[in-house]
C-alpha positions, 0 to 999 in steps of 0.5 A: 458480480464476484467474477468482476471483482476477481478479475479486477483483483487479478489485474491489479495485483502485480506479478511480483516474485517474493523477496530474494536473498532467502535465509540471509540472517538480518543483523540485530534480529532477536532470536528464539532458542531454535534460531527463528526471528522473535517477532514478539520481541521489543521494537528496536530503537535508533541510537537517538532513541527513536523507533526504528521502522527499518525492515521488509513489511507487507500488509496482513491479508484479509480474513477468509470470510472477507475474501469470500466477498472478492474470490469464489472460494476465499483464496487468491488462486494466482499464486500470490498472497491474498490482498488486504480488504482495503486493497480491494475496497478502500471503503470496505468499512462503510455500510451501503448508503454511508459512502463518502464518495461525492455524487459528482464522482460516481460517474468516474467510479462507474467508468472504472468499474465498467472497464474491469480493471483494464485502466488501473495503472498496474495493468499498463505497468505503471505504479499503484500510487498512494495509498494503494501501494500501502495496502497491496500484497507486495513487500516493501523495504523501509530504510531509516536515517535521522533525516530521511526515510526511504520506502523501496516497493517491490511492486514495479520497483518504485520508491518514496522519500519521506523527509524528516529534516523539517522542510515544508511541503511544496506550495506548487508541487508537480503532480506525481504518482507517489507525491511529496512526503514529509514526516515528523515524530509524535512520541513513538509514531511516525506521521507522514503527510503527502500531497502533490499527486496526479489523478491517474491512480486509483485508491483501490482495485474497485476503482475509487478515484481521487483528484490531484488535490488529495492529501494522504496522512499515514501514521506508522507505529511499530508495536513490537519487532515483527508487527506495525500498525498503519493508519491512513487518512485520505482527505480529498474534498473534490471526490469525497464529502469528508476525510476517511481513515483506514487501519491495517496491520503490517507484518515483518519479513525477517532474513530476506530482502526485496527484489526488482520487478518490472511489469513491462519486462514480461507483460502479458495481461493487457491483451486479455483485458476486456475492451469497451 
């Protein structure tokens, strides 16, 4: 069974190069005496007093004990960072029998599993979608302005716009991979509500599905300069009996930047994927 999940992980993780512009000092970065970025320094704020979420971020990896459930030796041997537990299985926290997956959604989930990841979007050089892109072992850049936040994902060079200008979510959105996002501040936390998804992406590498009715709520809280908490709630009554929430930690990559990556530029995986 582990070989199946390992194959899924290999197919789902995009072959992204790590960020370029290496050793390019980021302005405003607090430093230790030896010149290294002080990741435990106080979280920065904007000129308007809001938390500044800007930077290059990536989810922390699962522990070795958790990875043993996905990889033979607990190590991702394809040369990339190890993924978070929720990238592999977004329902990781649920005990057997407690899964909120509806019985009517089980056949679709099993179909995804039988395909051994050949039908996950990234295998065909398509975006991960939300919330999978939030949990992937791939960096993304947050660019913050007073009225809008941009999220630039290294995975497949995709992006999101989070509007902070008071607009409402669209009443009849055109289904898309990343959906439509609006944000608001709750003290020092940024709350982001997103709707308007297509149903072509998966929630994780295991193949948990979602419908176009899914709503994703993210809560970003930058604890200090180098660490941010991300809480994600998935609400999809068509596929799940109740909303569920995951919590993960993000780490900052200072003095570097993201680089473009296009899966289709040198795609070699699909021909090797198992066929039904």
